[in-house]
N, C-alpha and C positions, 0 to 999 in steps of 0.2 A: 464199161462197154467200149470195145475197140472200134476203129474207123469203119471196117467192113460191116460190122454189126449195125452200126449207125446207118450206113448207106442202105443196107438191106431192109432195115426198119422203115426208112424213108420210102423205099420202093414199095413195100407192103402198104403203107399208108396211102401212097399215090395210087396204087392199084384199087384199093377200096374206094378212094375218092372218085376215081374214074368210073367205077361201077355205079356209084351214087349219081354222078353227073349224067351217065347214060339214062338212068331212071328219070332224072329231072328233064332230060331232053325229050323222052317219050311222053311224059306228062305234059310238057309244054306243047307238043304237037297235038295231043288230045284236047288241050285247052283251046287251041285254035279252032278245032272242029266244033267244040261246044259253043264258042263265041259265034261262029258262022251260023249255027243252028239255033241261036237265041236260047240256049239251054242254061239258064243262070244257076239252077240247082246243082247240076253236075259240075259247072264251072267252079262253084264254091267248094265242092268236094275235092276237085283237082287242085285248087289253090291250097287247101289244107294238107293234102298229100305232099304237094311240092314243098311246102314249108317244113314239113317233117324231114324231108330229104336235105333241104338246105341247112337245117339245124345240125344234121349229121355231118354235112360237109364242113360246117363251122368248127365242130369239135375236132375233126381230122386236121383242119388247117392249124388249129392251136397246137396240136401234138406235133405236126410237121414242123411248124415254125420253131418250137423249142428245141427239137432235135437238130434242125438245120443250123440254128445258132450254135449249138454245142459242137456240131461237125466243123463249122467255120472256125470256132475257137480252137478246137483240137488240132486242126490243120494250119491254123494261123493264116487264114485267107479271107478275102473280102467277098468273094462270090464263088458259086459252084463252078463257074467257068474256069477258075484257076486250079481246079483239082486235076492232078495228073491222071489222065485216063489210061496211061500205060501201067501205072502202078495199081490203080483201082478200076479194073475193067467194069465193075458194076455201075459205075457212074454214068456210062453210056445208056444203060437201061433206064436209070433214073431220069436222065435228060429226055429220053424218048417218051416216057410216061408223062412227064410234065408238059411236053409239047402237045401230046394227045389231049390232055386235060384242057390246055389253052385253046386248042382248035374247037373242042366240043363246047367250051364256054362261049366262044364267039358265035357258034351256030345257035346256041340257046338264046343268046342275046339278040340275034337277028329276028328270031321267031317272036321273042318277047316284045320287041319293038313293034312288030306288026300287030300282035295281040293287044298291046296297050293302045295303039292308034284306033283299032276297031272298037275297043271298049269305050274309049273317049267319044268316038262318033256316036255310039249307041246312047251314051249318057247325055249327049247334047240333044239327041232326038227325044229322049224322055223329058228333059228339061223343057224343050219346046212344046211337047204335048201337055205338060203340066201348066205351062203358061197359057196355052190355048184354052184349057179347061177352066182356068181361073177367069180368063176374059169372057168365056161363054157364061160362066156363072154370074159374073158382074153384069153382063148384058141382060141376062134373064131377070136378075133382081130389079134392074132399071125398068124393064118392060112390065114386071108385076106391079111396081110402084106406080107407073103411069096408068096402068089399067085400074088400079085401086083409086087413083086420084080422079079419074073420069067416070068411074062407076060408083058415085056416091049419091046420097039423097038430094044433093043440090044440082044434079046434072041437068035439070030442066031450066035452071037460071042461067042467064047470059052474063058474061063478064066475071065469072067466079075464078079467082086465081087460087091455085093449089100450091101450097108450100110444104113439101115433104122433107125439106132439109131441117133436121133438128139436131 
């Protein structure tokens, strides 16, 4: 495989990755809406769809990386920045695609941070509710125990102590 073919293949992989990243971006925006509407069922569905897209991106990244290493070895360079853009005009297109992917990744990350914060806040609310329910249940048990203690056959006697701790 010659240098131009390698570069063109890297461009194709980058374009496919960009399209997957756009899908991830759209799913991330919809996840935000699901979180805002407390729709956990659809949120889980979106997480699964997003994970499928992420798995696809991972596969593309592995392909890209192996071809990128080969390109660097064939050209005997350390970075894509050292490729002669006059000799290989396609490299400009590759750089643009990579920049677009990085921009989109940053946008996804910003929305994900907001989503994560909201989910954590909701989780804290749920934890607090569970804690309150446990406290209410404990108080109810104590009240029932006290009621049982004072509603016995000895309730007419004075000075009867009730020990329910066993």
